[in-house]
C-alpha positions, 0 to 999 in steps of 0.5 A: 918053815914060814916064808918069813923064818926062810927069809931071815935064815937065809940073810943071817947065815949068808950076810952076818947082818949087824941089823935085820928086820923082816916085816911081813906087809902082806896084811897091807895088800888085797890078799888072804889072811895070814898070807906071806907074799909081801915083805920088807927086809931092812938089812945093815951088813958090812958086805954092802960097803962100796956096793950101789943100791942096785949091787946091794939088791942084786945080792938080796935077790940072788939069796932069795931067788927060790922064794921069789919064784914062788911064795914072795909076790913083792920084796922091798929093801933097805940096804945100809952099811953100819956107817949109813945106819948110824947116819939115819939115826936107825930110822926106817922109811914108812911103807906107803898104802897098797893102791892096788888089787881091787882095794881102790877100784872105782 
């Protein structure tokens, strides 16, 4: 099973999100083609109600602890409550370009 599918499966089964995007952004970094090391998740779930951003990220980090020890090098998160998601007009932030890993060495 791919890392992307594992992330989706764990989040769906534990958090029951109303919206979930798992984006493999590895291609934006200095890694071999086909890598699964850099991900962005956008999660909208009632479980985030009354939780700080740090608290929300702790939930995800705990849920994906095994993957964060191994194949996942970087994980970007957008965690929203259903009301926040509506307020944001269901828009996500654009990921920045990678500046490390030798791509921009002088």
